[in-house]
C-alpha positions as CSV (number, residue, x, y, z in Angstrom):
1,X,-3.6,-1.1,-16.8
2,X,-2.2,-3.9,-15.8
3,X,-3.8,-6.4,-17.9
4,X,-2.8,-3.9,-21.0
5,X,0.9,-4.7,-19.7
6,X,0.6,-8.3,-19.2
7,X,-0.7,-8.4,-23.0
8,X,2.3,-6.3,-24.1
9,X,4.8,-8.0,-22.7
10,X,3.8,-11.3,-22.0
11,X,4.9,-11.9,-26.1
12,X,6.7,-10.5,-28.6
13,X,6.8,-10.7,-32.3
14,X,4.9,-9.4,-35.5
15,X,2.6,-12.2,-35.4
16,X,1.0,-11.4,-32.4
17,X,0.7,-7.6,-33.3
18,X,-2.8,-8.3,-34.5
19,X,-4.2,-10.2,-31.7
20,X,-2.5,-7.4,-29.2
21,X,-4.8,-4.6,-31.4
22,X,-7.6,-6.7,-30.9
23,X,-7.4,-7.0,-27.6
24,X,-6.7,-3.6,-26.7
25,X,-9.9,-2.7,-28.9
26,X,-11.7,-4.8,-26.7
27,X,-10.9,-3.4,-23.5
28,X,-11.1,0.1,-24.7
29,X,-15.1,-0.9,-25.9
30,X,-15.6,-3.4,-22.6
31,X,-14.3,0.2,-20.5
32,X,-16.9,2.9,-22.3
33,X,-19.5,0.0,-21.9
34,X,-18.8,0.0,-17.8
35,X,-18.2,4.0,-17.6
36,X,-22.0,4.0,-19.6
37,X,-23.1,1.4,-16.7
38,X,-21.5,3.1,-14.1
39,X,-23.0,6.4,-14.8
40,X,-26.3,5.4,-15.1
41,X,-26.1,3.5,-11.4
42,X,-24.8,7.1,-9.7
43,X,-28.9,7.5,-10.0
44,X,-29.4,5.2,-7.6
45,X,-27.4,6.1,-4.1
46,X,-27.1,4.1,-1.0
47,X,-24.5,3.0,1.4
48,X,-22.3,1.4,-0.8
49,X,-20.8,-0.1,2.2
50,X,-23.7,-2.0,3.5
51,X,-26.2,-2.6,6.0
52,X,-25.6,-4.6,9.5
53,X,-28.9,-7.1,9.9
54,X,-31.8,-6.0,11.5
55,X,-31.4,-2.0,10.9
56,X,-33.8,0.1,7.9
57,X,-32.3,-0.1,4.9
58,X,-33.4,2.6,2.2
59,X,-31.9,4.2,-1.3
60,X,-32.4,7.4,-2.9
61,X,-33.3,7.2,-6.8
62,X,-32.4,10.4,-8.8
63,X,-34.8,9.2,-11.6
64,X,-38.4,8.6,-12.2
65,X,-39.0,5.0,-11.3
66,X,-41.9,2.7,-10.0
67,X,-40.3,-0.8,-9.2
68,X,-36.7,-2.0,-8.4
69,X,-35.4,-5.4,-7.3
70,X,-32.5,-6.3,-4.8
71,X,-30.5,-8.8,-6.9
72,X,-27.6,-10.9,-6.0
73,X,-24.1,-9.2,-7.4
74,X,-22.5,-12.8,-8.5
75,X,-25.3,-14.1,-10.8
76,X,-28.4,-11.4,-11.1
77,X,-30.8,-13.0,-9.6
78,X,-33.7,-11.7,-7.4
79,X,-34.0,-12.0,-3.8
80,X,-36.1,-8.8,-3.0
81,X,-38.6,-6.8,-5.0
82,X,-40.5,-3.7,-4.0
83,X,-42.2,-0.5,-5.1
84,X,-40.7,3.2,-4.8
85,X,-42.3,5.9,-3.1
86,X,-41.9,9.7,-4.0
87,X,-40.8,11.4,-5.8
88,X,-40.5,14.3,-3.6
89,X,-37.8,17.7,-4.6
90,X,-35.1,18.0,-2.5
91,X,-35.1,21.7,-2.2
92,X,-30.9,21.5,-1.3
93,X,-30.1,19.6,-4.3
94,X,-33.3,20.5,-6.9
95,X,-33.8,16.4,-7.4
96,X,-36.7,14.8,-7.7
97,X,-36.0,11.9,-5.4
98,X,-37.7,8.3,-4.8
99,X,-37.0,6.1,-2.1
100,X,-36.5,2.3,-2.3
101,X,-37.1,0.5,0.8
102,X,-35.7,-3.1,1.3
103,X,-35.2,-3.1,5.3
104,X,-36.9,-6.5,5.1
105,X,-34.3,-8.0,3.3
106,X,-32.2,-9.9,6.1
107,X,-30.2,-12.9,4.3
108,X,-26.3,-12.1,4.5
109,X,-25.0,-11.7,1.1
110,X,-23.4,-9.0,-1.4
111,X,-26.1,-7.2,-3.6
112,X,-27.0,-4.8,-5.7
113,X,-30.3,-2.4,-6.4
114,X,-32.2,-3.0,-9.7
115,X,-34.3,-0.2,-10.9
116,X,-36.0,-0.7,-14.4
117,X,-34.9,2.0,-17.0
118,X,-32.2,3.3,-14.6
119,X,-29.8,0.7,-14.3
120,X,-27.9,-1.2,-11.3
121,X,-26.3,0.3,-7.9
122,X,-22.8,0.0,-6.9
123,X,-22.8,-3.4,-5.1
124,X,-23.2,-3.5,-1.4
125,X,-23.1,-6.1,1.4
126,X,-25.5,-6.9,4.1
127,X,-24.1,-8.5,7.1
128,X,-23.6,-8.6,11.0
129,X,-19.7,-7.2,10.4
130,X,-20.4,-5.1,7.7
131,X,-18.5,-2.1,9.6
132,X,-15.6,-3.8,11.0
133,X,-13.3,-3.5,7.7
134,X,-14.1,0.2,7.6
135,X,-13.1,0.2,11.2
136,X,-10.3,-0.9,10.9
137,X,-9.4,1.3,8.2
138,X,-10.4,4.4,9.4
139,X,-8.1,3.1,12.6
140,X,-5.7,2.6,10.2
141,X,-5.5,6.5,9.2
142,X,-5.1,7.0,12.5
143,X,-1.8,5.3,12.8
144,X,-0.6,6.4,9.5
145,X,-0.9,10.0,10.6
146,X,1.7,9.5,13.5
147,X,4.0,12.4,14.2
148,X,7.8,11.6,14.9
149,X,8.6,8.4,13.9
150,X,8.3,6.4,10.3
151,X,4.9,4.7,9.5
152,X,4.2,1.8,7.1
153,X,1.1,-0.4,6.3
154,X,-0.1,-2.3,3.1
155,X,-3.5,-1.5,2.0
156,X,-5.1,-3.3,-0.7
157,X,-1.5,-4.1,-2.2
158,X,0.1,-0.8,-1.9
159,X,2.5,0.3,1.3
160,X,2.0,3.7,2.6
161,X,5.0,5.0,4.0
162,X,7.3,7.9,5.4
163,X,10.0,7.8,7.3
164,X,10.9,9.3,10.5
165,X,9.5,12.7,11.0
166,X,9.8,16.0,13.0
167,X,12.5,14.5,15.4
168,X,13.0,18.0,17.0
169,X,9.8,18.8,18.2
170,X,9.8,21.7,19.7
171,X,11.4,25.1,20.0
172,X,10.5,27.8,23.3
173,X,11.1,31.2,21.2
174,X,7.5,32.1,21.3
175,X,6.7,31.0,25.4
176,X,9.5,32.5,26.9
177,X,11.9,29.9,26.7
178,X,14.6,31.7,24.6
179,X,16.0,29.6,21.3
180,X,15.8,26.2,23.6
181,X,14.2,23.1,23.4
182,X,12.0,20.7,24.9
183,X,10.6,17.7,23.7
184,X,7.1,17.9,21.6
185,X,7.3,14.7,19.9
186,X,4.7,11.9,18.9
187,X,1.2,12.6,18.3
188,X,-0.5,12.8,14.9
189,X,-0.3,15.6,12.4
190,X,-3.5,17.3,12.4
191,X,-4.9,17.3,9.0
192,X,-3.9,17.6,5.5
193,X,-0.8,19.8,7.5
194,X,2.0,18.5,9.5
195,X,1.2,20.7,12.7
196,X,-0.1,19.9,16.3
197,X,-2.9,21.5,17.7
198,X,-4.0,21.2,20.8
199,X,-7.5,22.0,21.1
200,X,-8.5,19.8,18.3
201,X,-6.4,17.2,20.0
202,X,-8.7,17.3,23.0
203,X,-12.2,16.4,20.9
204,X,-10.3,13.7,19.1
205,X,-9.1,11.9,22.2
206,X,-12.4,12.9,24.2
207,X,-14.2,10.9,21.1
208,X,-12.2,8.2,21.0
209,X,-11.6,7.4,24.7
210,X,-15.8,7.8,24.2
211,X,-15.8,5.4,21.3
212,X,-13.8,2.8,24.2
213,X,-15.8,3.7,26.8
214,X,-19.1,3.0,25.2
215,X,-18.0,0.0,22.7
216,X,-15.1,-1.8,24.4
217,X,-15.9,-5.5,24.0
218,X,-16.7,-5.0,20.5
219,X,-13.2,-2.6,19.8
220,X,-11.6,-5.5,21.5
221,X,-12.3,-7.9,18.7
222,X,-10.7,-5.7,16.0
223,X,-6.8,-5.8,15.7
224,X,-5.1,-3.2,14.7
225,X,-2.6,-3.0,12.3
226,X,0.0,-1.2,14.6
227,X,3.6,-1.9,15.9
228,X,2.2,-2.6,19.4
229,X,-0.8,-4.9,18.7
230,X,-0.5,-7.6,20.9
231,X,0.9,-5.6,23.7
232,X,-0.3,-5.0,27.1
233,X,-2.4,-2.4,26.0
234,X,-5.2,-3.4,23.6
235,X,-4.4,-1.9,20.7
236,X,-7.2,0.7,20.4
237,X,-5.5,2.7,23.9
238,X,-2.0,2.3,22.4
239,X,-2.9,4.1,19.4
240,X,-4.6,6.9,21.2
241,X,-1.5,6.8,23.6
242,X,0.4,7.9,21.0
243,X,-1.3,11.0,20.8
244,X,-1.3,11.4,24.5
245,X,1.9,11.4,24.4
246,X,2.4,14.5,22.9
247,X,-0.6,16.1,24.4
248,X,1.5,15.7,28.1
249,X,4.6,17.5,26.7
250,X,2.4,20.4,26.0
251,X,1.7,21.8,29.5
252,X,4.3,24.2,31.0
253,X,5.3,23.9,34.4
254,X,2.9,26.4,35.9
255,X,-0.4,24.2,34.3
256,X,-1.0,26.0,31.5
257,X,-1.2,24.3,28.1
258,X,0.7,25.5,24.6
259,X,-1.7,25.8,22.0
260,X,0.4,24.4,19.3
261,X,3.3,23.2,17.9
262,X,4.0,24.4,14.7
263,X,6.2,25.6,11.6
264,X,6.2,29.7,11.2
265,X,4.0,28.8,7.6
266,X,2.2,26.0,6.4
267,X,4.6,23.7,4.6
268,X,4.3,23.1,0.6
269,X,3.1,19.2,-0.2
270,X,6.3,17.1,0.4
271,X,6.3,14.0,2.8
272,X,6.5,14.5,6.5
273,X,9.8,13.5,6.6
274,X,11.2,16.3,4.3
275,X,9.9,19.0,6.1
276,X,12.4,20.2,8.2
277,X,11.4,23.8,9.2
278,X,11.8,24.7,12.7
279,X,8.7,24.3,14.6
280,X,7.2,25.7,17.6
281,X,5.0,25.5,20.9
282,X,3.1,28.7,20.9
283,X,1.7,30.5,23.8
284,X,-0.8,28.8,26.0
285,X,-4.7,29.3,25.9
286,X,-7.6,28.7,28.4
287,X,-9.3,26.6,26.2
288,X,-6.0,24.7,25.0
289,X,-5.9,24.3,29.1
290,X,-9.4,23.0,29.9
291,X,-9.3,20.4,27.2
292,X,-6.1,19.2,28.1
293,X,-7.6,18.8,31.6
294,X,-10.6,16.9,29.5
295,X,-8.8,14.2,28.0
296,X,-6.1,13.9,30.7
297,X,-8.7,13.3,33.2
298,X,-10.2,10.9,31.1
299,X,-7.4,9.0,30.2
300,X,-6.6,8.4,33.7
301,X,-10.1,6.2,34.2
302,X,-9.2,4.4,31.1
303,X,-5.8,3.6,31.2
304,X,-5.6,2.3,34.9
305,X,-6.3,-1.2,34.4
306,X,-3.6,-1.2,31.9
307,X,-0.9,1.0,32.6
308,X,-1.1,2.4,36.4
309,X,2.1,4.9,36.1
310,X,0.7,6.2,32.6
311,X,-2.7,7.0,34.7
312,X,-1.5,8.5,37.4
313,X,0.8,11.1,35.2
314,X,-2.1,12.0,33.4
315,X,-4.0,12.3,36.5
316,X,-1.6,14.4,37.8
317,X,-1.4,16.6,35.0
318,X,-5.4,17.2,34.7
319,X,-5.6,18.5,38.5
320,X,-2.5,20.7,37.8
321,X,-4.1,22.0,34.9
322,X,-7.5,22.1,36.6
323,X,-6.0,24.0,39.5
324,X,-4.5,26.6,37.2
325,X,-7.6,27.0,35.6
326,X,-9.6,27.8,38.9
327,X,-6.8,30.4,39.6
328,X,-7.5,31.8,35.9
329,X,-11.0,31.8,35.2
330,X,-11.0,34.6,32.9
331,X,-11.0,33.8,28.4
332,X,-7.5,34.1,27.7
333,X,-6.7,33.6,24.0
334,X,-3.4,32.2,22.8
335,X,-1.2,35.2,22.1
336,X,-0.9,36.2,18.4
337,X,2.9,35.4,17.8
338,X,4.5,34.9,14.1
339,X,3.2,31.7,13.4
340,X,0.5,31.9,11.0
341,X,-0.9,28.1,10.5
342,X,-4.0,26.5,11.5
343,X,-5.5,29.4,14.3
344,X,-7.9,27.2,16.1
345,X,-9.2,30.1,17.4
346,X,-12.0,30.1,19.7
347,X,-15.0,32.2,18.7
348,X,-16.4,35.0,21.2
349,X,-19.5,36.5,18.6
350,X,-22.3,34.7,20.5
351,X,-22.3,32.1,17.5
352,X,-22.2,29.1,19.8
353,X,-25.8,28.4,21.9
354,X,-25.4,27.9,25.5
355,X,-22.4,30.4,26.3
356,X,-22.3,32.9,28.8
357,X,-21.5,36.5,27.4
358,X,-19.9,34.9,24.5
359,X,-17.3,32.8,26.2
360,X,-17.0,28.6,25.6
361,X,-18.0,26.3,28.4
362,X,-14.8,24.0,27.6
363,X,-14.3,24.2,31.3
364,X,-17.4,22.2,32.0
365,X,-16.0,18.9,30.0
366,X,-13.2,19.0,32.0
367,X,-15.0,19.3,35.5
368,X,-16.8,16.6,34.1
369,X,-14.1,14.0,33.7
370,X,-12.1,14.8,36.8
371,X,-15.0,14.3,38.6
372,X,-15.7,10.9,37.2
373,X,-13.0,9.6,37.6
374,X,-11.8,11.2,41.1
375,X,-15.6,11.6,42.6
376,X,-14.5,15.0,44.3
377,X,-17.0,16.5,45.6
378,X,-15.3,19.9,45.1
379,X,-15.5,18.6,41.4
380,X,-18.6,17.9,41.6
381,X,-20.0,21.6,43.1
382,X,-18.1,23.4,40.1
383,X,-19.9,21.5,37.7
384,X,-23.1,21.7,38.7
385,X,-22.7,25.3,39.2
386,X,-21.3,25.8,35.8
387,X,-24.2,23.4,34.5
388,X,-26.9,25.6,36.0
389,X,-25.1,28.9,34.8
390,X,-26.2,27.8,31.2
391,X,-29.6,26.1,32.1
392,X,-27.9,22.5,31.0
393,X,-27.7,23.7,27.5
394,X,-27.1,20.9,24.8
395,X,-25.7,22.3,21.3
396,X,-27.3,20.3,18.5
397,X,-23.8,20.0,16.6
398,X,-20.3,20.7,18.2
399,X,-16.8,20.6,17.6
400,X,-13.3,21.3,19.0
401,X,-14.3,24.9,19.7
402,X,-17.3,24.3,22.4
403,X,-16.9,20.6,24.0
404,X,-19.1,21.0,26.6
405,X,-21.7,18.6,25.1
406,X,-19.2,16.0,26.4
407,X,-19.4,17.2,29.7
408,X,-23.1,17.0,29.9
409,X,-23.2,13.9,28.4
410,X,-20.4,12.3,30.9
411,X,-22.7,13.7,34.0
412,X,-25.9,12.4,32.6
413,X,-24.8,9.0,32.0
414,X,-22.7,8.6,35.0
415,X,-23.1,5.7,37.6
416,X,-21.5,7.7,40.5
417,X,-23.6,9.2,43.9
418,X,-24.1,12.9,44.6
419,X,-25.5,15.0,41.8
420,X,-28.9,17.1,42.2
421,X,-31.4,15.2,40.8
422,X,-33.0,18.4,39.2
423,X,-29.9,19.3,37.2
424,X,-29.7,15.1,36.1
425,X,-33.2,15.5,35.2
426,X,-32.7,18.8,33.0
427,X,-29.3,17.6,31.4
428,X,-31.2,14.6,30.1
429,X,-34.2,16.1,29.0
430,X,-32.2,18.6,26.8
431,X,-29.9,15.9,25.4
432,X,-33.1,13.8,24.7
433,X,-34.4,17.3,23.3
434,X,-31.4,17.5,20.8
435,X,-31.6,13.9,20.2
436,X,-35.1,13.9,18.8
437,X,-34.2,17.2,16.7
438,X,-31.9,15.0,15.1
439,X,-34.0,12.6,14.4
440,X,-36.6,14.6,13.1
441,X,-34.2,16.5,11.1
442,X,-32.7,13.6,9.4
443,X,-36.5,12.4,8.3
444,X,-36.9,15.8,6.6
445,X,-33.7,15.6,4.5
446,X,-33.4,13.7,1.5
447,X,-30.7,11.8,2.0
448,X,-31.4,11.3,5.7
449,X,-28.0,13.2,6.9
450,X,-28.5,13.6,10.6
451,X,-27.7,17.4,11.1
452,X,-29.9,18.4,7.4
453,X,-29.2,21.4,5.7
454,X,-26.1,22.6,7.8
455,X,-23.6,22.9,5.0
456,X,-20.2,24.2,7.2
457,X,-16.5,23.3,7.0
458,X,-16.5,20.0,8.4
459,X,-20.0,18.8,7.4
460,X,-19.5,14.8,7.2
461,X,-17.5,15.3,10.4
462,X,-20.8,16.6,12.2
463,X,-22.9,14.1,10.6
464,X,-20.6,11.3,12.0
465,X,-20.5,12.9,15.7
466,X,-23.8,13.9,15.8
467,X,-24.0,9.7,16.6
468,X,-22.5,10.7,19.6
469,X,-25.8,12.2,21.5
470,X,-28.1,9.7,19.5
471,X,-26.4,7.1,21.2
472,X,-26.9,8.8,24.7
473,X,-30.3,9.0,23.8
474,X,-30.6,5.3,23.0
475,X,-29.0,4.6,26.5
476,X,-31.5,6.9,28.4
477,X,-34.2,5.4,26.6
478,X,-33.2,1.8,26.5
479,X,-36.2,0.5,28.5
480,X,-38.6,2.3,26.3
481,X,-37.7,0.7,23.0
482,X,-36.7,3.9,21.2
483,X,-35.4,2.6,17.8
484,X,-35.2,5.9,15.9
485,X,-31.7,6.5,17.7
486,X,-30.0,3.9,16.4
487,X,-31.8,4.4,12.8
488,X,-30.8,7.9,12.7
489,X,-27.2,6.7,13.5
490,X,-27.3,4.3,10.8
491,X,-28.6,7.2,8.5
492,X,-25.2,8.9,9.7
493,X,-23.1,6.4,8.1
494,X,-25.7,5.7,4.8
495,X,-25.2,9.4,4.0
496,X,-20.8,8.8,4.4
497,X,-20.8,5.9,2.4
498,X,-23.0,6.7,-0.4
499,X,-26.0,7.8,0.2
500,X,-25.7,11.3,-0.8
501,X,-26.2,13.4,-4.0
502,X,-22.6,12.5,-5.5
503,X,-23.4,8.6,-4.9
504,X,-19.8,8.2,-3.7
505,X,-18.0,7.5,-0.4
506,X,-16.3,10.2,1.5
507,X,-13.5,8.1,3.2
508,X,-10.3,7.7,1.2
509,X,-10.1,3.9,-0.1
510,X,-13.6,2.7,1.5
511,X,-16.6,2.0,-0.8
512,X,-17.8,3.2,-4.4
513,X,-15.7,6.0,-6.1
514,X,-14.1,7.4,-2.8
515,X,-12.5,10.6,-2.9
516,X,-9.0,10.5,-5.0
517,X,-7.4,13.7,-4.5
518,X,-7.9,14.7,-0.8
519,X,-6.3,17.7,0.7
520,X,-3.5,16.0,2.4
521,X,0.4,16.8,1.6
522,X,1.2,12.9,1.8
523,X,-1.5,12.0,-0.9
524,X,-0.2,14.8,-3.3
525,X,3.8,14.0,-2.6
526,X,3.9,10.3,-2.7
527,X,3.6,9.5,-6.5
528,X,1.4,7.0,-5.5
529,X,-2.2,7.2,-7.5
530,X,-4.6,6.2,-4.8
531,X,-4.6,8.3,-1.4
532,X,-3.6,7.4,1.6
533,X,-6.3,5.2,3.1
534,X,-9.0,5.5,6.0
535,X,-9.8,9.3,6.3
536,X,-12.9,11.0,6.1
537,X,-12.8,14.2,3.9
538,X,-14.9,17.3,5.3
539,X,-17.7,17.1,2.6
540,X,-19.9,20.1,1.3
541,X,-19.2,23.2,2.0
542,X,-21.8,26.1,2.3
543,X,-24.4,24.0,-0.3
544,X,-25.4,20.4,-0.9
545,X,-23.7,20.8,-4.2
546,X,-20.7,22.1,-3.8
547,X,-18.1,19.1,-2.7
548,X,-15.3,18.9,-5.1
549,X,-12.9,16.0,-5.0
550,X,-9.8,18.7,-5.5
551,X,-6.9,18.7,-3.4
552,X,-6.6,22.3,-3.7
553,X,-10.0,22.8,-2.1
554,X,-9.2,22.5,2.0
555,X,-12.8,23.8,2.6
556,X,-14.3,20.8,0.9
557,X,-11.7,18.1,1.0
558,X,-9.3,18.6,3.6
559,X,-9.0,15.6,5.9
560,X,-8.4,16.5,10.3
561,X,-8.1,14.0,12.9
562,X,-11.2,15.3,14.8
563,X,-13.3,14.4,11.8
564,X,-12.0,11.1,11.5
565,X,-12.2,10.4,15.7
566,X,-16.2,11.3,15.1
567,X,-16.3,8.6,12.4
568,X,-14.5,6.5,14.8
569,X,-17.1,6.4,17.1
570,X,-19.9,5.9,14.7
571,X,-18.6,2.6,13.1
572,X,-18.0,1.2,17.2
573,X,-21.4,1.8,17.1
574,X,-22.1,-0.2,14.7
575,X,-19.6,-3.1,15.4
576,X,-21.4,-6.6,16.0
577,X,-23.1,-6.7,19.0
578,X,-22.8,-2.9,20.0
579,X,-26.3,-2.8,20.5
580,X,-26.1,-4.7,23.4
581,X,-23.9,-2.5,25.1
582,X,-24.8,-0.9,28.0
583,X,-23.1,2.0,29.9
584,X,-21.1,0.8,32.6
585,X,-20.9,1.8,36.4
586,X,-17.9,3.4,37.5
587,X,-15.2,0.5,39.0
588,X,-12.1,1.5,39.6
589,X,-11.9,4.4,42.2
590,X,-8.4,6.5,41.8
591,X,-6.6,8.9,44.1
592,X,-8.0,12.5,44.4
C-alpha cells in the first residue's frame, strides 16, 4: 500500500493517469503471482528463522516429490541437492509427508528450499547467531508486558506504546483489610488480559532465572531494548526484577501469599491505561505461597552479586513463606471471592502424575531453591523426604500448576555436598528417562514435536518448556556424547518457527506468516495493523489442525508470560556458544 500511495501522490494531472493505472494493474497482477507462489510454498514446512551451524536441518513436504535443492535466496543458485525420504502418513493431520534432510549444509547464508513440482519455501538463514534476534524480540515482548508504567519500543519501524497503567494497584477488600490500599504495582500483565497471578509468575520467573543460570555468558551478550539497559544489573535480570518487585508485594504479614491482583471481571479490549476499574488482592493459597518461596529463594542467589540488599530481601521473604508452609502443611485453595478472572486453580484430580492423594508437590521446588541458596541441612532433609515420598517421579510435561520438575532439576544438578547418593541416582535416572521419552516422542511425530500429540491449552508453551528437561539430560550425559538431546531442543524451535502443519511461525512479529490476531487486548485496541511483537501464541488445542489466527479464540491464540518464558529458555539454549555452557558450582554463600 505504501507503493500505491507513493504513485498516486507523487504527481498530479491527467497526463499521468494512464501511467498510474498501468502501475496499479501491474502491482495487482504481481501480487496475485506472489500469493500463488506463497500458497505453493506452504507445502514446504521448515524453520523459517533458520538453523544454527552443526545441527540437523530438516523440512517436511506435504506433497509428492522426489528431489530437492537448497538455493541462495539472492540469486537462486543451488548450493545443495538431495533426495527426499518418505512419504509417511501423519495420523494427526492425515497428510502424506516427505522429509528433506540438508543437515550437511554448513555454509552460512540465506536460502530457500526448492522442490521441483512443488515450489520454494520461505527464506531461512543458516548462521551461528540465527536465534539472537528472536531472543531479543521475545524479551522485548516481556518488557512490553510491564504494568504500572509507560512502555514504548520501536520494532520494524512501528512504535508500540502505552501510557502508565494500573498505578493504583491494589485494594485489600477480599483479604480482610477492608477498603484500604496496599502497594501492588509493577510486574507483568499475565497474558491477553491485564491481571497478575502469583502462580503463573512462579513458573515464569523460575524458568527465566534457570535460563540465566544455565546460559548467563550467552545471554549477557544480548543487549535488550529496556530503560535500564547498561545499568548496574545485567539487562536480563533487570527485566525479571520488574516482575519480582511486584511478586514481593504479594506476601502477607504472616508469610502467606495472595493469589492474584485483579479486576472483578475481565475488561474489554482496551489499552491498559484505559482500564481504570478497581483491582484487588485475592486470598492466599498454599500453592501461591510455595511458588513465591521458590522464586524468591532462587532470586536471592542470583541477584546477590549485583544487588545485595535486594537479594537479602528476597531471601528473608522466601524463608518467611517457607516457615508459613511448614506451619500449614495442608493444601489450601485461594478462597473464592467475587473476582471472576483467570482462576489458576490447582487441580486435585490426580491428572498430574507423581502426586500424593492428588495434592501438588510445588513445595518441593521451594525447598530445592532454598536449599541451593542457603545449604541448610534442615531444608535438605525436608526436600529429600518429599522426593522419596513421590519416588522421585518426574513429569513428562509441566506448567504452573505442578512445578516439582523445577525442583528435581535443581537438586539433580546441584554441586552442594550432603545429598543422599541413592536419591540423587534415582532423580537423575528418572530425568533421563523422561528426556529419552521426549526424544522418542519427537522422532515418532511427523513434525518432530517433542511432546507429540498432546494438544492441550498452551501446546506451544509445552513444546518450548520441554527443552528444559532435555538440557538437564544434556548436562548429565555431557561426557557420553549424546547429541540427541540438543537435536530435540532444535526440533522444538523448528516446530515453533514453521515446521508445522500451518507452515507458520507461532511468534508475533517473527518468522514467516506470524500470527496477526493474537488474543491480546493491546493488539486489539491500538489501531495498529501489526500485533505487539515477541509473543508465543498457545497453538493447536484438542487436535493438530485446530489452531486459528483469531483474536477471539483464547484457547489457541492467547499469549501468556509462562509460554514466553519457556521460549526464552529454548532460545537461550541455542544462542551462540551455548553448547559449551556447563553447570557452574555454587560459589556464593548466603545466610541461612
